mmCIF file of the N, C-alpha and C atoms, coordinates in Angstrom:
data_MODEL
# 
_entry.id   MODEL 
# 
loop_
_atom_site.group_PDB 
_atom_site.id 
_atom_site.type_symbol 
_atom_site.label_atom_id 
_atom_site.label_alt_id 
_atom_site.label_comp_id 
_atom_site.label_asym_id 
_atom_site.label_entity_id 
_atom_site.label_seq_id 
_atom_site.pdbx_PDB_ins_code 
_atom_site.Cartn_x 
_atom_site.Cartn_y 
_atom_site.Cartn_z 
_atom_site.occupancy 
_atom_site.B_iso_or_equiv 
_atom_site.pdbx_formal_charge 
_atom_site.auth_seq_id 
_atom_site.auth_comp_id 
_atom_site.auth_asym_id 
_atom_site.auth_atom_id 
_atom_site.pdbx_PDB_model_num 
ATOM 1   N N  . MET A 1 1  ? 0.967   -1.205 0.112   1.00 0.00 ? 1  MET A N  1 
ATOM 2   C CA . MET A 1 1  ? -0.024  -0.261 -0.072  1.00 0.00 ? 1  MET A CA 1 
ATOM 3   C C  . MET A 1 1  ? 0.902   1.100  0.493   1.00 0.00 ? 1  MET A C  1 
ATOM 4   N N  . SER A 1 2  ? 0.311   2.212  -0.492  1.00 0.00 ? 2  SER A N  1 
ATOM 5   C CA . SER A 1 2  ? 1.428   3.467  -1.077  1.00 0.00 ? 2  SER A CA 1 
ATOM 6   C C  . SER A 1 2  ? 0.713   4.383  0.456   1.00 0.00 ? 2  SER A C  1 
ATOM 7   N N  . THR A 1 3  ? 1.817   4.634  0.206   1.00 0.00 ? 3  THR A N  1 
ATOM 8   C CA . THR A 1 3  ? 1.367   6.096  1.112   1.00 0.00 ? 3  THR A CA 1 
ATOM 9   C C  . THR A 1 3  ? 1.644   7.850  0.601   1.00 0.00 ? 3  THR A C  1 
ATOM 10  N N  . ASP A 1 4  ? 1.325   8.492  1.419   1.00 0.00 ? 4  ASP A N  1 
ATOM 11  C CA . ASP A 1 4  ? 1.306   10.040 0.866   1.00 0.00 ? 4  ASP A CA 1 
ATOM 12  C C  . ASP A 1 4  ? 3.090   10.414 0.110   1.00 0.00 ? 4  ASP A C  1 
ATOM 13  N N  . ALA A 1 5  ? 3.896   10.070 0.962   1.00 0.00 ? 5  ALA A N  1 
ATOM 14  C CA . ALA A 1 5  ? 5.514   10.112 0.772   1.00 0.00 ? 5  ALA A CA 1 
ATOM 15  C C  . ALA A 1 5  ? 5.790   9.258  -0.668  1.00 0.00 ? 5  ALA A C  1 
ATOM 16  N N  . ASP A 1 6  ? 5.262   7.898  -0.996  1.00 0.00 ? 6  ASP A N  1 
ATOM 17  C CA . ASP A 1 6  ? 5.463   7.585  -2.117  1.00 0.00 ? 6  ASP A CA 1 
ATOM 18  C C  . ASP A 1 6  ? 5.192   8.219  -3.408  1.00 0.00 ? 6  ASP A C  1 
ATOM 19  N N  . PHE A 1 7  ? 4.083   9.405  -3.226  1.00 0.00 ? 7  PHE A N  1 
ATOM 20  C CA . PHE A 1 7  ? 3.985   9.868  -4.309  1.00 0.00 ? 7  PHE A CA 1 
ATOM 21  C C  . PHE A 1 7  ? 4.467   11.073 -4.206  1.00 0.00 ? 7  PHE A C  1 
ATOM 22  N N  . SER A 1 8  ? 5.745   10.927 -4.645  1.00 0.00 ? 8  SER A N  1 
ATOM 23  C CA . SER A 1 8  ? 6.578   12.561 -5.076  1.00 0.00 ? 8  SER A CA 1 
ATOM 24  C C  . SER A 1 8  ? 6.795   12.694 -6.239  1.00 0.00 ? 8  SER A C  1 
ATOM 25  N N  . HIS A 1 9  ? 6.212   12.151 -7.737  1.00 0.00 ? 9  HIS A N  1 
ATOM 26  C CA . HIS A 1 9  ? 6.470   13.172 -8.793  1.00 0.00 ? 9  HIS A CA 1 
ATOM 27  C C  . HIS A 1 9  ? 5.198   13.659 -9.317  1.00 0.00 ? 9  HIS A C  1 
ATOM 28  N N  . GLU A 1 10 ? 5.553   15.110 -9.370  1.00 0.00 ? 10 GLU A N  1 
ATOM 29  C CA . GLU A 1 10 ? 3.776   15.613 -9.802  1.00 0.00 ? 10 GLU A CA 1 
ATOM 30  C C  . GLU A 1 10 ? 3.980   16.448 -10.717 1.00 0.00 ? 10 GLU A C  1 
ATOM 31  N N  . ILE A 1 11 ? 3.063   16.718 -11.078 1.00 0.00 ? 11 ILE A N  1 
ATOM 32  C CA . ILE A 1 11 ? 2.563   17.728 -12.325 1.00 0.00 ? 11 ILE A CA 1 
ATOM 33  C C  . ILE A 1 11 ? 1.435   18.441 -11.918 1.00 0.00 ? 11 ILE A C  1 
ATOM 34  N N  . ARG A 1 12 ? 1.805   19.665 -12.139 1.00 0.00 ? 12 ARG A N  1 
ATOM 35  C CA . ARG A 1 12 ? 0.591   20.749 -11.876 1.00 0.00 ? 12 ARG A CA 1 
ATOM 36  C C  . ARG A 1 12 ? 0.182   21.440 -13.489 1.00 0.00 ? 12 ARG A C  1 
ATOM 37  N N  . PHE A 1 13 ? -1.213  21.669 -13.333 1.00 0.00 ? 13 PHE A N  1 
ATOM 38  C CA . PHE A 1 13 ? -2.051  22.317 -14.132 1.00 0.00 ? 13 PHE A CA 1 
ATOM 39  C C  . PHE A 1 13 ? -2.855  22.940 -14.118 1.00 0.00 ? 13 PHE A C  1 
ATOM 40  N N  . THR A 1 14 ? -3.279  23.466 -15.502 1.00 0.00 ? 14 THR A N  1 
ATOM 41  C CA . THR A 1 14 ? -4.519  24.241 -15.451 1.00 0.00 ? 14 THR A CA 1 
ATOM 42  C C  . THR A 1 14 ? -5.820  23.488 -16.374 1.00 0.00 ? 14 THR A C  1 
ATOM 43  N N  . ALA A 1 15 ? -6.870  23.251 -16.051 1.00 0.00 ? 15 ALA A N  1 
ATOM 44  C CA . ALA A 1 15 ? -7.743  22.473 -17.025 1.00 0.00 ? 15 ALA A CA 1 
ATOM 45  C C  . ALA A 1 15 ? -8.963  23.484 -17.280 1.00 0.00 ? 15 ALA A C  1 
ATOM 46  N N  . GLU A 1 16 ? -9.015  23.288 -18.666 1.00 0.00 ? 16 GLU A N  1 
ATOM 47  C CA . GLU A 1 16 ? -10.113 24.273 -19.667 1.00 0.00 ? 16 GLU A CA 1 
ATOM 48  C C  . GLU A 1 16 ? -11.728 24.356 -19.095 1.00 0.00 ? 16 GLU A C  1 
ATOM 49  N N  . SER A 1 17 ? -11.946 22.796 -18.154 1.00 0.00 ? 17 SER A N  1 
ATOM 50  C CA . SER A 1 17 ? -13.259 23.136 -17.960 1.00 0.00 ? 17 SER A CA 1 
ATOM 51  C C  . SER A 1 17 ? -13.148 21.911 -16.303 1.00 0.00 ? 17 SER A C  1 
ATOM 52  N N  . GLU A 1 18 ? -13.944 21.749 -15.968 1.00 0.00 ? 18 GLU A N  1 
ATOM 53  C CA . GLU A 1 18 ? -14.324 20.936 -14.712 1.00 0.00 ? 18 GLU A CA 1 
ATOM 54  C C  . GLU A 1 18 ? -14.504 19.952 -15.237 1.00 0.00 ? 18 GLU A C  1 
ATOM 55  N N  . ALA A 1 19 ? -15.265 19.362 -16.735 1.00 0.00 ? 19 ALA A N  1 
ATOM 56  C CA . ALA A 1 19 ? -15.235 18.033 -17.535 1.00 0.00 ? 19 ALA A CA 1 
ATOM 57  C C  . ALA A 1 19 ? -13.661 17.849 -17.795 1.00 0.00 ? 19 ALA A C  1 
ATOM 58  N N  . VAL A 1 20 ? -12.972 18.575 -18.504 1.00 0.00 ? 20 VAL A N  1 
ATOM 59  C CA . VAL A 1 20 ? -11.916 17.964 -18.533 1.00 0.00 ? 20 VAL A CA 1 
ATOM 60  C C  . VAL A 1 20 ? -11.126 17.501 -16.512 1.00 0.00 ? 20 VAL A C  1 
ATOM 61  N N  . LEU A 1 21 ? -10.959 18.461 -16.094 1.00 0.00 ? 21 LEU A N  1 
ATOM 62  C CA . LEU A 1 21 ? -10.521 17.801 -14.904 1.00 0.00 ? 21 LEU A CA 1 
ATOM 63  C C  . LEU A 1 21 ? -11.124 16.476 -14.845 1.00 0.00 ? 21 LEU A C  1 
ATOM 64  N N  . HIS A 1 22 ? -12.132 16.222 -14.237 1.00 0.00 ? 22 HIS A N  1 
ATOM 65  C CA . HIS A 1 22 ? -12.597 14.857 -14.064 1.00 0.00 ? 22 HIS A CA 1 
ATOM 66  C C  . HIS A 1 22 ? -11.603 14.016 -14.929 1.00 0.00 ? 22 HIS A C  1 
ATOM 67  N N  . ALA A 1 23 ? -11.593 14.037 -16.506 1.00 0.00 ? 23 ALA A N  1 
ATOM 68  C CA . ALA A 1 23 ? -11.085 13.193 -17.547 1.00 0.00 ? 23 ALA A CA 1 
ATOM 69  C C  . ALA A 1 23 ? -9.433  13.270 -16.705 1.00 0.00 ? 23 ALA A C  1 
ATOM 70  N N  . LEU A 1 24 ? -9.262  13.810 -16.794 1.00 0.00 ? 24 LEU A N  1 
ATOM 71  C CA . LEU A 1 24 ? -7.549  14.175 -15.954 1.00 0.00 ? 24 LEU A CA 1 
ATOM 72  C C  . LEU A 1 24 ? -7.674  12.941 -15.041 1.00 0.00 ? 24 LEU A C  1 
ATOM 73  N N  . ARG A 1 25 ? -8.447  12.938 -14.327 1.00 0.00 ? 25 ARG A N  1 
ATOM 74  C CA . ARG A 1 25 ? -8.022  12.418 -13.065 1.00 0.00 ? 25 ARG A CA 1 
ATOM 75  C C  . ARG A 1 25 ? -8.343  10.905 -13.330 1.00 0.00 ? 25 ARG A C  1 
ATOM 76  N N  . GLY A 1 26 ? -9.388  10.407 -14.271 1.00 0.00 ? 26 GLY A N  1 
ATOM 77  C CA . GLY A 1 26 ? -9.562  9.053  -14.590 1.00 0.00 ? 26 GLY A CA 1 
ATOM 78  C C  . GLY A 1 26 ? -8.305  8.491  -15.479 1.00 0.00 ? 26 GLY A C  1 
ATOM 79  N N  . LEU A 1 27 ? -7.769  9.526  -16.296 1.00 0.00 ? 27 LEU A N  1 
ATOM 80  C CA . LEU A 1 27 ? -6.348  9.361  -17.173 1.00 0.00 ? 27 LEU A CA 1 
ATOM 81  C C  . LEU A 1 27 ? -5.378  9.069  -15.854 1.00 0.00 ? 27 LEU A C  1 
ATOM 82  N N  . ALA A 1 28 ? -4.602  10.134 -14.529 1.00 0.00 ? 28 ALA A N  1 
ATOM 83  C CA . ALA A 1 28 ? -3.936  9.687  -13.478 1.00 0.00 ? 28 ALA A CA 1 
ATOM 84  C C  . ALA A 1 28 ? -4.516  8.496  -13.229 1.00 0.00 ? 28 ALA A C  1 
ATOM 85  N N  . TYR A 1 29 ? -5.529  7.731  -12.968 1.00 0.00 ? 29 TYR A N  1 
ATOM 86  C CA . TYR A 1 29 ? -5.782  6.521  -12.273 1.00 0.00 ? 29 TYR A CA 1 
ATOM 87  C C  . TYR A 1 29 ? -5.741  5.386  -13.085 1.00 0.00 ? 29 TYR A C  1 
ATOM 88  N N  . TYR A 1 30 ? -5.529  5.733  -14.956 1.00 0.00 ? 30 TYR A N  1 
ATOM 89  C CA . TYR A 1 30 ? -5.321  4.641  -15.688 1.00 0.00 ? 30 TYR A CA 1 
ATOM 90  C C  . TYR A 1 30 ? -3.391  4.630  -15.826 1.00 0.00 ? 30 TYR A C  1 
ATOM 91  N N  . ALA A 1 31 ? -2.651  5.975  -15.840 1.00 0.00 ? 31 ALA A N  1 
ATOM 92  C CA . ALA A 1 31 ? -1.768  5.937  -15.523 1.00 0.00 ? 31 ALA A CA 1 
ATOM 93  C C  . ALA A 1 31 ? -0.783  5.230  -14.607 1.00 0.00 ? 31 ALA A C  1 
ATOM 94  N N  . GLU A 1 32 ? -1.433  5.638  -13.433 1.00 0.00 ? 32 GLU A N  1 
ATOM 95  C CA . GLU A 1 32 ? -0.948  5.033  -12.234 1.00 0.00 ? 32 GLU A CA 1 
ATOM 96  C C  . GLU A 1 32 ? -1.319  3.199  -12.167 1.00 0.00 ? 32 GLU A C  1 
ATOM 97  N N  . GLN A 1 33 ? -2.175  3.001  -12.734 1.00 0.00 ? 33 GLN A N  1 
ATOM 98  C CA . GLN A 1 33 ? -2.262  1.474  -12.534 1.00 0.00 ? 33 GLN A CA 1 
ATOM 99  C C  . GLN A 1 33 ? -2.935  1.097  -11.768 1.00 0.00 ? 33 GLN A C  1 
ATOM 100 N N  . ASP A 1 34 ? -3.856  1.652  -11.817 1.00 0.00 ? 34 ASP A N  1 
ATOM 101 C CA . ASP A 1 34 ? -5.167  1.427  -10.955 1.00 0.00 ? 34 ASP A CA 1 
ATOM 102 C C  . ASP A 1 34 ? -4.905  1.607  -9.422  1.00 0.00 ? 34 ASP A C  1 
ATOM 103 N N  . GLN A 1 35 ? -4.246  2.258  -8.931  1.00 0.00 ? 35 GLN A N  1 
ATOM 104 C CA . GLN A 1 35 ? -3.446  2.498  -7.593  1.00 0.00 ? 35 GLN A CA 1 
ATOM 105 C C  . GLN A 1 35 ? -3.698  4.098  -7.619  1.00 0.00 ? 35 GLN A C  1 
ATOM 106 N N  . TYR A 1 36 ? -4.074  4.922  -8.307  1.00 0.00 ? 36 TYR A N  1 
ATOM 107 C CA . TYR A 1 36 ? -3.934  6.155  -8.020  1.00 0.00 ? 36 TYR A CA 1 
ATOM 108 C C  . TYR A 1 36 ? -4.859  6.900  -7.069  1.00 0.00 ? 36 TYR A C  1 
ATOM 109 N N  . LYS A 1 37 ? -4.351  7.247  -5.450  1.00 0.00 ? 37 LYS A N  1 
ATOM 110 C CA . LYS A 1 37 ? -5.466  7.906  -4.789  1.00 0.00 ? 37 LYS A CA 1 
ATOM 111 C C  . LYS A 1 37 ? -5.119  9.135  -4.499  1.00 0.00 ? 37 LYS A C  1 
ATOM 112 N N  . MET A 1 38 ? -6.689  10.370 -4.764  1.00 0.00 ? 38 MET A N  1 
ATOM 113 C CA . MET A 1 38 ? -6.557  11.351 -4.692  1.00 0.00 ? 38 MET A CA 1 
ATOM 114 C C  . MET A 1 38 ? -7.904  11.584 -3.911  1.00 0.00 ? 38 MET A C  1 
ATOM 115 N N  . LYS A 1 39 ? -7.437  12.895 -2.968  1.00 0.00 ? 39 LYS A N  1 
ATOM 116 C CA . LYS A 1 39 ? -9.183  13.029 -2.275  1.00 0.00 ? 39 LYS A CA 1 
ATOM 117 C C  . LYS A 1 39 ? -9.940  14.237 -3.483  1.00 0.00 ? 39 LYS A C  1 
ATOM 118 N N  . ALA A 1 40 ? -10.983 14.041 -3.261  1.00 0.00 ? 40 ALA A N  1 
ATOM 119 C CA . ALA A 1 40 ? -11.947 14.614 -4.608  1.00 0.00 ? 40 ALA A CA 1 
ATOM 120 C C  . ALA A 1 40 ? -11.917 16.151 -4.445  1.00 0.00 ? 40 ALA A C  1 
ATOM 121 N N  . VAL A 1 41 ? -12.202 16.520 -5.896  1.00 0.00 ? 41 VAL A N  1 
ATOM 122 C CA . VAL A 1 41 ? -12.191 17.624 -5.899  1.00 0.00 ? 41 VAL A CA 1 
ATOM 123 C C  . VAL A 1 41 ? -13.099 17.924 -6.488  1.00 0.00 ? 41 VAL A C  1 
ATOM 124 N N  . LYS A 1 42 ? -14.278 18.664 -5.810  1.00 0.00 ? 42 LYS A N  1 
ATOM 125 C CA . LYS A 1 42 ? -15.076 19.404 -5.753  1.00 0.00 ? 42 LYS A CA 1 
ATOM 126 C C  . LYS A 1 42 ? -15.029 20.181 -6.686  1.00 0.00 ? 42 LYS A C  1 
ATOM 127 N N  . GLY A 1 43 ? -16.602 20.677 -7.473  1.00 0.00 ? 43 GLY A N  1 
ATOM 128 C CA . GLY A 1 43 ? -16.798 21.907 -8.363  1.00 0.00 ? 43 GLY A CA 1 
ATOM 129 C C  . GLY A 1 43 ? -16.599 22.921 -7.680  1.00 0.00 ? 43 GLY A C  1 
ATOM 130 N N  . SER A 1 44 ? -16.935 23.064 -6.540  1.00 0.00 ? 44 SER A N  1 
ATOM 131 C CA . SER A 1 44 ? -16.409 24.579 -5.970  1.00 0.00 ? 44 SER A CA 1 
ATOM 132 C C  . SER A 1 44 ? -15.508 24.765 -4.905  1.00 0.00 ? 44 SER A C  1 
ATOM 133 N N  . GLN A 1 45 ? -14.319 23.833 -5.098  1.00 0.00 ? 45 GLN A N  1 
ATOM 134 C CA . GLN A 1 45 ? -12.993 24.177 -5.007  1.00 0.00 ? 45 GLN A CA 1 
ATOM 135 C C  . GLN A 1 45 ? -11.915 24.123 -5.933  1.00 0.00 ? 45 GLN A C  1 
ATOM 136 N N  . TRP A 1 46 ? -12.336 24.001 -7.625  1.00 0.00 ? 46 TRP A N  1 
ATOM 137 C CA . TRP A 1 46 ? -12.149 24.268 -9.010  1.00 0.00 ? 46 TRP A CA 1 
ATOM 138 C C  . TRP A 1 46 ? -12.570 25.093 -9.725  1.00 0.00 ? 46 TRP A C  1 
ATOM 139 N N  . GLU A 1 47 ? -11.958 26.584 -9.715  1.00 0.00 ? 47 GLU A N  1 
ATOM 140 C CA . GLU A 1 47 ? -12.446 27.437 -11.015 1.00 0.00 ? 47 GLU A CA 1 
ATOM 141 C C  . GLU A 1 47 ? -11.528 27.507 -11.780 1.00 0.00 ? 47 GLU A C  1 
ATOM 142 N N  . ARG A 1 48 ? -11.696 27.744 -13.185 1.00 0.00 ? 48 ARG A N  1 
ATOM 143 C CA . ARG A 1 48 ? -11.162 27.542 -14.161 1.00 0.00 ? 48 ARG A CA 1 
ATOM 144 C C  . ARG A 1 48 ? -9.764  28.430 -14.380 1.00 0.00 ? 48 ARG A C  1 
ATOM 145 N N  . GLY A 1 49 ? -8.782  28.184 -14.725 1.00 0.00 ? 49 GLY A N  1 
ATOM 146 C CA . GLY A 1 49 ? -7.336  29.017 -14.648 1.00 0.00 ? 49 GLY A CA 1 
ATOM 147 C C  . GLY A 1 49 ? -6.835  28.505 -13.561 1.00 0.00 ? 49 GLY A C  1 
ATOM 148 N N  . HIS A 1 50 ? -7.073  28.224 -12.307 1.00 0.00 ? 50 HIS A N  1 
ATOM 149 C CA . HIS A 1 50 ? -6.599  27.672 -11.516 1.00 0.00 ? 50 HIS A CA 1 
ATOM 150 C C  . HIS A 1 50 ? -5.787  26.403 -11.145 1.00 0.00 ? 50 HIS A C  1 
ATOM 151 N N  . ALA A 1 51 ? -4.690  26.687 -10.810 1.00 0.00 ? 51 ALA A N  1 
ATOM 152 C CA . ALA A 1 51 ? -3.726  25.360 -11.101 1.00 0.00 ? 51 ALA A CA 1 
ATOM 153 C C  . ALA A 1 51 ? -3.949  24.273 -9.834  1.00 0.00 ? 51 ALA A C  1 
ATOM 154 N N  . LEU A 1 52 ? -3.543  22.924 -10.448 1.00 0.00 ? 52 LEU A N  1 
ATOM 155 C CA . LEU A 1 52 ? -4.236  21.999 -9.756  1.00 0.00 ? 52 LEU A CA 1 
ATOM 156 C C  . LEU A 1 52 ? -2.986  21.343 -9.122  1.00 0.00 ? 52 LEU A C  1 
ATOM 157 N N  . THR A 1 53 ? -2.641  20.398 -8.738  1.00 0.00 ? 53 THR A N  1 
ATOM 158 C CA . THR A 1 53 ? -1.387  19.090 -8.957  1.00 0.00 ? 53 THR A CA 1 
ATOM 159 C C  . THR A 1 53 ? -1.694  17.881 -8.422  1.00 0.00 ? 53 THR A C  1 
ATOM 160 N N  . PHE A 1 54 ? -1.474  16.891 -9.391  1.00 0.00 ? 54 PHE A N  1 
ATOM 161 C CA . PHE A 1 54 ? -1.724  14.792 -9.147  1.00 0.00 ? 54 PHE A CA 1 
ATOM 162 C C  . PHE A 1 54 ? -0.062  14.765 -8.938  1.00 0.00 ? 54 PHE A C  1 
ATOM 163 N N  . ARG A 1 55 ? -0.105  14.078 -8.238  1.00 0.00 ? 55 ARG A N  1 
ATOM 164 C CA . ARG A 1 55 ? 1.080   13.392 -7.531  1.00 0.00 ? 55 ARG A CA 1 
ATOM 165 C C  . ARG A 1 55 ? 0.955   11.959 -7.805  1.00 0.00 ? 55 ARG A C  1 
ATOM 166 N N  . PHE A 1 56 ? 2.381   11.251 -8.472  1.00 0.00 ? 56 PHE A N  1 
ATOM 167 C CA . PHE A 1 56 ? 2.366   10.050 -8.519  1.00 0.00 ? 56 PHE A CA 1 
ATOM 168 C C  . PHE A 1 56 ? 3.643   9.605  -7.925  1.00 0.00 ? 56 PHE A C  1 
ATOM 169 N N  . THR A 1 57 ? 3.069   8.179  -8.192  1.00 0.00 ? 57 THR A N  1 
ATOM 170 C CA . THR A 1 57 ? 4.518   7.266  -7.447  1.00 0.00 ? 57 THR A CA 1 
ATOM 171 C C  . THR A 1 57 ? 5.961   7.439  -7.938  1.00 0.00 ? 57 THR A C  1 
ATOM 172 N N  . ARG A 1 58 ? 5.759   7.193  -9.196  1.00 0.00 ? 58 ARG A N  1 
ATOM 173 C CA . ARG A 1 58 ? 6.822   6.930  -10.116 1.00 0.00 ? 58 ARG A CA 1 
ATOM 174 C C  . ARG A 1 58 ? 7.118   8.142  -11.491 1.00 0.00 ? 58 ARG A C  1 
ATOM 175 N N  . ALA A 1 59 ? 8.240   8.460  -11.734 1.00 0.00 ? 59 ALA A N  1 
ATOM 176 C CA . ALA A 1 59 ? 8.019   9.591  -12.758 1.00 0.00 ? 59 ALA A CA 1 
ATOM 177 C C  . ALA A 1 59 ? 7.659   9.168  -14.184 1.00 0.00 ? 59 ALA A C  1 
ATOM 178 N N  . ALA A 1 60 ? 7.379   7.969  -14.487 1.00 0.00 ? 60 ALA A N  1 
ATOM 179 C CA . ALA A 1 60 ? 7.062   6.761  -15.525 1.00 0.00 ? 60 ALA A CA 1 
ATOM 180 C C  . ALA A 1 60 ? 5.808   7.015  -15.506 1.00 0.00 ? 60 ALA A C  1 
ATOM 181 N N  . TYR A 1 61 ? 4.810   6.832  -14.911 1.00 0.00 ? 61 TYR A N  1 
ATOM 182 C CA . TYR A 1 61 ? 3.193   6.889  -14.130 1.00 0.00 ? 61 TYR A CA 1 
ATOM 183 C C  . TYR A 1 61 ? 3.111   8.731  -14.933 1.00 0.00 ? 61 TYR A C  1 
ATOM 184 N N  . ARG A 1 62 ? 3.859   9.286  -14.111 1.00 0.00 ? 62 ARG A N  1 
ATOM 185 C CA . ARG A 1 62 ? 3.512   11.062 -14.388 1.00 0.00 ? 62 ARG A CA 1 
ATOM 186 C C  . ARG A 1 62 ? 3.650   10.989 -16.043 1.00 0.00 ? 62 ARG A C  1 
ATOM 187 N N  . ASP A 1 63 ? 4.720   10.631 -16.343 1.00 0.00 ? 63 ASP A N  1 
ATOM 188 C CA . ASP A 1 63 ? 5.108   11.152 -17.987 1.00 0.00 ? 63 ASP A CA 1 
ATOM 189 C C  . ASP A 1 63 ? 3.851   10.233 -18.696 1.00 0.00 ? 63 ASP A C  1 
ATOM 190 N N  . ALA A 1 64 ? 3.751   9.024  -18.454 1.00 0.00 ? 64 ALA A N  1 
ATOM 191 C CA . ALA A 1 64 ? 2.531   7.960  -18.946 1.00 0.00 ? 64 ALA A CA 1 
ATOM 192 C C  . ALA A 1 64 ? 1.054   9.053  -19.142 1.00 0.00 ? 64 ALA A C  1 
ATOM 193 N N  . PHE A 1 65 ? 1.200   9.535  -18.024 1.00 0.00 ? 65 PHE A N  1 
ATOM 194 C CA . PHE A 1 65 ? -0.480  11.002 -17.746 1.00 0.00 ? 65 PHE A CA 1 
ATOM 195 C C  . PHE A 1 65 ? -0.345  11.707 -18.564 1.00 0.00 ? 65 PHE A C  1 
ATOM 196 N N  . ARG A 1 66 ? 0.839   12.214 -18.598 1.00 0.00 ? 66 ARG A N  1 
ATOM 197 C CA . ARG A 1 66 ? 0.885   13.370 -19.539 1.00 0.00 ? 66 ARG A CA 1 
ATOM 198 C C  . ARG A 1 66 ? 1.229   13.178 -21.326 1.00 0.00 ? 66 ARG A C  1 
ATOM 199 N N  . LYS A 1 67 ? 1.367   12.039 -21.297 1.00 0.00 ? 67 LYS A N  1 
ATOM 200 C CA . LYS A 1 67 ? 1.385   11.321 -23.494 1.00 0.00 ? 67 LYS A CA 1 
ATOM 201 C C  . LYS A 1 67 ? 0.096   11.521 -23.122 1.00 0.00 ? 67 LYS A C  1 
ATOM 202 N N  . HIS A 1 68 ? -0.843  10.512 -22.254 1.00 0.00 ? 68 HIS A N  1 
ATOM 203 C CA . HIS A 1 68 ? -2.163  10.451 -22.155 1.00 0.00 ? 68 HIS A CA 1 
ATOM 204 C C  . HIS A 1 68 ? -3.057  11.557 -22.553 1.00 0.00 ? 68 HIS A C  1 
ATOM 205 N N  . ALA A 1 69 ? -2.943  12.352 -21.448 1.00 0.00 ? 69 ALA A N  1 
ATOM 206 C CA . ALA A 1 69 ? -3.667  13.622 -21.645 1.00 0.00 ? 69 ALA A CA 1 
ATOM 207 C C  . ALA A 1 69 ? -3.404  14.397 -22.775 1.00 0.00 ? 69 ALA A C  1 
ATOM 208 N N  . ASN A 1 70 ? -2.154  14.718 -23.467 1.00 0.00 ? 70 ASN A N  1 
ATOM 209 C CA . ASN A 1 70 ? -1.871  15.052 -24.851 1.00 0.00 ? 70 ASN A CA 1 
ATOM 210 C C  . ASN A 1 70 ? -2.415  14.716 -25.644 1.00 0.00 ? 70 ASN A C  1 
ATOM 211 N N  . GLU A 1 71 ? -2.405  13.509 -25.929 1.00 0.00 ? 71 GLU A N  1 
ATOM 212 C CA . GLU A 1 71 ? -3.021  12.956 -27.055 1.00 0.00 ? 71 GLU A CA 1 
ATOM 213 C C  . GLU A 1 71 ? -4.873  13.142 -27.099 1.00 0.00 ? 71 GLU A C  1 
ATOM 214 N N  . LEU A 1 72 ? -5.385  12.812 -25.749 1.00 0.00 ? 72 LEU A N  1 
ATOM 215 C CA . LEU A 1 72 ? -6.970  12.526 -25.653 1.00 0.00 ? 72 LEU A CA 1 
ATOM 216 C C  . LEU A 1 72 ? -7.358  14.075 -25.542 1.00 0.00 ? 72 LEU A C  1 
ATOM 217 N N  . LEU A 1 73 ? -6.692  15.121 -24.991 1.00 0.00 ? 73 LEU A N  1 
ATOM 218 C CA . LEU A 1 73 ? -7.380  16.515 -24.281 1.00 0.00 ? 73 LEU A CA 1 
ATOM 219 C C  . LEU A 1 73 ? -6.437  17.405 -24.797 1.00 0.00 ? 73 LEU A C  1 
ATOM 220 N N  . GLY A 1 74 ? -5.559  17.479 -25.912 1.00 0.00 ? 74 GLY A N  1 
ATOM 221 C CA . GLY A 1 74 ? -4.433  18.651 -26.297 1.00 0.00 ? 74 GLY A CA 1 
ATOM 222 C C  . GLY A 1 74 ? -5.294  19.465 -26.384 1.00 0.00 ? 74 GLY A C  1 
ATOM 223 N N  . GLY A 1 75 ? -4.635  20.727 -25.675 1.00 0.00 ? 75 GLY A N  1 
ATOM 224 C CA . GLY A 1 75 ? -5.097  22.049 -25.671 1.00 0.00 ? 75 GLY A CA 1 
ATOM 225 C C  . GLY A 1 75 ? -6.713  22.445 -24.698 1.00 0.00 ? 75 GLY A C  1 
ATOM 226 N N  . ARG A 1 76 ? -6.843  21.415 -23.745 1.00 0.00 ? 76 ARG A N  1 
ATOM 227 C CA . ARG A 1 76 ? -7.788  21.615 -22.899 1.00 0.00 ? 76 ARG A CA 1 
ATOM 228 C C  . ARG A 1 76 ? -7.408  21.606 -21.641 1.00 0.00 ? 76 ARG A C  1 
ATOM 229 N N  . TRP A 1 77 ? -5.708  21.219 -21.518 1.00 0.00 ? 77 TRP A N  1 
ATOM 230 C CA . TRP A 1 77 ? -5.059  21.390 -20.333 1.00 0.00 ? 77 TRP A CA 1 
ATOM 231 C C  . TRP A 1 77 ? -4.038  22.195 -20.528 1.00 0.00 ? 77 TRP A C  1 
ATOM 232 N N  . ALA A 1 78 ? -3.003  22.707 -19.622 1.00 0.00 ? 78 ALA A N  1 
ATOM 233 C CA . ALA A 1 78 ? -2.201  22.521 -19.850 1.00 0.00 ? 78 ALA A CA 1 
ATOM 234 C C  . ALA A 1 78 ? -1.081  23.108 -18.334 1.00 0.00 ? 78 ALA A C  1 
ATOM 235 N N  . GLU A 1 79 ? 0.148   22.369 -18.361 1.00 0.00 ? 79 GLU A N  1 
ATOM 236 C CA . GLU A 1 79 ? 0.659   22.359 -17.501 1.00 0.00 ? 79 GLU A CA 1 
ATOM 237 C C  . GLU A 1 79 ? 1.504   24.066 -17.105 1.00 0.00 ? 79 GLU A C  1 
ATOM 238 N N  . SER A 1 80 ? 1.448   24.152 -15.900 1.00 0.00 ? 80 SER A N  1 
ATOM 239 C CA . SER A 1 80 ? 1.674   25.569 -15.140 1.00 0.00 ? 80 SER A CA 1 
ATOM 240 C C  . SER A 1 80 ? 2.890   25.168 -14.058 1.00 0.00 ? 80 SER A C  1 
ATOM 241 N N  . ASN A 1 81 ? 3.533   26.195 -13.878 1.00 0.00 ? 81 ASN A N  1 
ATOM 242 C CA . ASN A 1 81 ? 4.634   26.385 -12.437 1.00 0.00 ? 81 ASN A CA 1 
ATOM 243 C C  . ASN A 1 81 ? 4.263   26.492 -11.216 1.00 0.00 ? 81 ASN A C  1 
# 
């Protein structure tokens, strides 16, 4: 079982809409090979243009998330600093 400390590889981003945010959450789960854990982000916590951070247990999982997100949702989300 992974602990919070295991999720040390992160990606910070903004999303075009709340629907895109939820699609990205699904991709994070897929990239982390079904072991992704995340606190729920409710619509009231998300506002267009605000940056969010997803954390992964391995750099390869983060990179897989980035690859799939760009392939499927390119232009609807963007990495931020």
